[in-house]
C-alpha positions as CSV (number, residue, x, y, z in Angstrom):
1,M,5.2,28.8,27.1
2,K,5.8,25.3,25.5
3,L,8.3,25.2,22.6
4,F,8.6,21.6,21.9
5,F,6.0,19.5,20.4
6,W,6.1,16.6,22.8
7,Q,5.4,19.0,25.9
8,L,2.1,20.0,24.5
9,D,-1.1,18.2,25.6
10,Q,-3.7,17.0,23.0
11,K,-5.5,20.0,22.5
12,E,-2.4,22.2,22.0
13,K,-1.0,19.6,19.5
14,F,-4.1,19.8,17.6
15,I,-4.0,23.5,17.3
16,R,-0.3,23.9,16.5
17,V,-0.7,21.0,13.7
18,L,-3.7,23.0,12.4
19,W,-2.1,26.3,11.8
20,S,1.4,25.3,10.9
21,G,0.2,22.5,8.6
22,L,-1.6,25.1,6.6
23,F,1.3,27.3,6.3
24,V,3.6,24.4,5.2
25,L,1.1,23.2,2.7
26,L,0.8,26.6,1.3
27,F,4.5,27.1,1.0
28,L,4.8,23.5,-0.8
29,Y,2.0,24.4,-3.3
30,C,3.6,27.8,-4.1
31,V,7.0,26.2,-4.6
32,V,5.5,23.4,-6.8
33,W,3.6,25.9,-8.8
34,Y,6.5,28.3,-9.3
35,K,8.9,25.5,-10.1
36,G,6.5,23.8,-12.4
37,F,6.8,20.5,-10.8
38,N,4.0,17.8,-10.7
39,F,1.4,18.1,-8.1
40,T,1.2,14.6,-7.0
41,I,3.3,15.0,-3.9
42,P,1.6,18.0,-2.6
43,I,-1.8,16.3,-3.1
44,V,-0.8,13.2,-1.3
45,L,0.6,15.3,1.7
46,T,-2.7,17.4,1.9
47,V,-4.8,14.1,2.0
48,L,-2.5,12.7,4.9
49,Y,-2.6,16.2,6.6
50,I,-6.6,15.9,6.6
51,V,-6.4,12.4,7.9
52,D,-4.1,13.5,10.6
53,I,-6.3,16.4,11.7
54,G,-9.1,14.0,11.8
55,F,-7.4,11.6,14.1
56,R,-6.3,14.2,16.4
57,Y,-9.8,15.6,16.5
58,R,-11.1,12.2,17.4
59,K,-8.3,11.8,20.0
60,I,-9.4,15.0,21.7
61,K,-13.1,14.2,21.6
62,R,-12.3,10.9,23.4
63,S,-10.5,12.4,26.0
64,K,-13.2,14.9,26.8
65,V,-11.2,18.1,26.2
66,H,-13.4,20.9,24.9
67,L,-12.0,23.1,22.1
């Protein structure tokens, strides 16, 4: 079992970013909603997360690794 991110191959990095990013964004939105802060930062981070997922998916497809 690989614990560190840099030890993972592209497919494993994609899977880890996919599920861990969702938990982090959910936590961030809950904190912002609970504390009553502005939602600008979470929205920007959500867009960046979606772009990152897209780039990682394209990288996997280019390297011919099947999900």
